[in-house]
N, C-alpha and C positions, 0 to 999 in steps of 0.2 A: 168899578164895572161888575154886572153881574155874574155868577159861576152858574153859566144854565146847565154844566156838567154834574156838578153839585145839586141844583135844583132837580135835574132829572134822577138822579139818584135817590135823593130824599122820596120823591112821588112812588120810586119802584119799590123801596123799603115801606112805605106807608100803604100801599097795595098791598104786599105782603102780609104785614101785620092785619090789616080788614080783614085780609081771607083767612088767616089764620085764627084771629075772634070769630068768624061765622062760624069755624070748623068747629070750635071748642063749644060754640054755643048749642045746646041741648035740644033748645026748641025749634032752631031752624030745621027749613025741610031739607036744606044740605047735608045736614050732621044726621038726621033721621034717613034719611036715605044712603048714607057711606055704614050709618050702624046697620042696616039694613040687610046690605051689598055685606059687609063683612062678615055677621051671622049665616049668611047662604054660603058663603064660601067657606069656611070654618064646619059647617055642617058636611058642605061636601067633600073637604076636603078629611073628617072622621068618618064618610060612608069609604070613602077610597080607602083609607088606612084600614078601615074593617074587612074590607072587600079583599084585601092584599096581606093580611094575616090570614084570612078563612083561607086562601090558598094557598097558603106556606104550611100550615098546619095539614090539609089536606095531602099538600106533596110528600111523598114519602120518602124517608130520610135516609141516607145508608151512609157509613164509617166506614170512608172508604181507606183511611189508614190503617184501621183496628184489619179491613178484610185484605188488604195487604202484607201485613205481617203475618197473620195466618198463610195465606198462601205462601209465603215465603218459607214459615217453618215447615208445612208438610213438602213441599219441595224439597227445602234442604234434608229433612226426615228419610224422604225415600230414596233420596242420593246417597245417605249413610247408610241406610239398610241395606241399599245393596251392593254397597262396599264392603260390607262385614259379612255377609249371609250370598255372596254369589258362588264361592266355592261350595258350601255345603249345600247349598239347594241344587247344584250341581250333580254331586254325589250322592244325594236321599231321594231328589225327583226328575234326575236330568236336565233339569230346566235354572238356568242358573239366575232367569228372572222370576222365579217360583213366587216368594216372598216379595219381592218390589213391586210385581203384578198386582198379589193382594192388597196388599197397604196401598197402593193408590186406588182400588176400586173402592177401598174402605172410605179413603180419603174421600171421593167423589160421593159417595152416599151421605158422606157426613155434610158435605157442602149442600145437597138435596134438604138434608135435612133441615139444616141450620136456614136455609130460606124460607120452608115452610115455616117453621119457629118464626120467624121475623114477622110473618104475615098477621101473627097472632095477636091480638090485644094485650098490652102486658097488665091490664087489670087484672087480666083472667086469674095470671100468675100470683098477686099479691091475694086473690080472693081463696086460693085454695094452699098458700106458702104454707101454714102448719099445720095442713094434713099431709104436705108431701116431707115435710121435715119427721113428723114421726114414723109417717110409713117406711122412710130411709131408715130409722132406726130399729123396724120392725124387720125390714129383709136382713140386715145385717144380724141380727140374731136369729134367722133362718140359717145361717151360715153352720151355727151350731146345732144344728138336726140332722137328719138323715139326708136333707136335700144339699148339705152341705157337700164341695167337692174339692178335695185336695190337688193340687197342680205343683209339679216341682218341689214338694213337699209343706206348700203352705195352702193352708185352710184357708179360703179366701172365697169362695165361688158358690155360688148357687145352680143346681140343674135345673133346666129349663128343658120342656119338649122340643123335640125334634135333633135334640143332640147338642144343643145350643146352651150356653152359661152365662150367667151375670156375676159383674163384680161390684157389690152392692156399697163397697166404699167409694165408688165413682160415681156414684148415684148422690152419693151424698153428699158430696162437694156442691154440685148444683144444686141441692136441697137448703144445705146452710148459707149458699148465697142470697138464694130467694127469704128466706125465713128470717135471717138477719134485715138484712133488705127492707122488709116489710115490717119488722117491729122497731129499725130506727126510723121509718116513716110515721107509723103511730104514736110513739114516745115524742117526736117534734124535737122542743128545746131540750126533753128530759133527757134525751140521747147524748147531751153534752154534759151532763153532770153525771157525778158519782152512783148515784144512787143509779140512773138509768144505765150506763157502764156494767155493773156489777151484775144487770139482770143479762144483758148482752152475752156476757165474758160467760155467764153461767150456762145458757145455751151452745156457746161455743164449747164450753168445756164438756158437757152430756153428750155433744158429736164428738169431739176428740177421743174423751174415754170408751166411747161406743166404736169408734174403727179400731184403737188399739187392744181394747181387750175382747171385743167380737170376732174380729178379722185378723189380730197379731199382725197387723201392720202399720210400723210406728210411722215411716215415711209419710205415708197420706195421713194419719194423725198430726204430725205434724202441720204439714200442710191444709187440714182444716181449720186448726187454732189458728195459724198464721193469716186466712181469710177472712177469719171474727176479727181478728186485731186491724187488719187494713180496712175493712168495712168502719171498724168506729172511728181511726186515723183519718178517713175522707171526711166525717163529721165535726170532728172534733178541734177544736179553736186553738189546743196547744200541742206542740211536735216535740217540745224537751222532753215526757214523759217518754213517748214512744222510740226516741231516738236513744234514749237510755237503756230501755228494754231492749231496743236489738244490740246494741254494745255488750249488754250481759250476755244475752242468749249466746252471740258470736263467743266471747269470752269462754263462756262454760262449755260450747260445744269445742273449740280448740283444744280444753283442758282435757274432754272425752276423748280425742283424736290422741292428743298425746299418752296420757294413762291409761 
């Protein structure tokens, strides 16, 4: 007895195989039409992807995590300032919130400046990074001239018109970040090798010695050198030398505190 179900299944399989052969045949109209449609779809997807990436590039990016950290630190700082200065502000200025208000206004101005700076193309910073670095060295040298100003026994300030003053060491921190980052970009893979690291450390050491010798500010000098090491750490593939350096610095610091 003939099995009609098996015959129907074989005919179905045969039709599927014939259709697959037609698709694989390069010269068939069906395959050409499919290829053209596939190319059109890929081109359309590629154009759509490019438009999407362009929109993403044009859309401004903000690091909200960093922004929240900055806001928290500022709020925490002004609260601690009020807690520690309320009594003296009441005695000296008849206003317990004198220092709190002044620091809060400085913080608001800082946020405005931060917003304006965020609108500047960062490539502009790289174009003038070297000039800013050496200009910061020049400003610190001015501390040793008659323009220098002594505050609380420390000569670290420069007199500015209008009764204002500037601490060049703070400007040096920003200059070092921009300049070292710019040099790392120029070095490329060389920044990961000892020859490049020596040059970067040399620049950091120049800034560190400048801060310490010209402004007599050891804490800021340590921060400047730490900034240099952190920037090198970010691009360097090996972490063990940096961990060893941190441990060694910690041991030296503990010995210095004890003795």
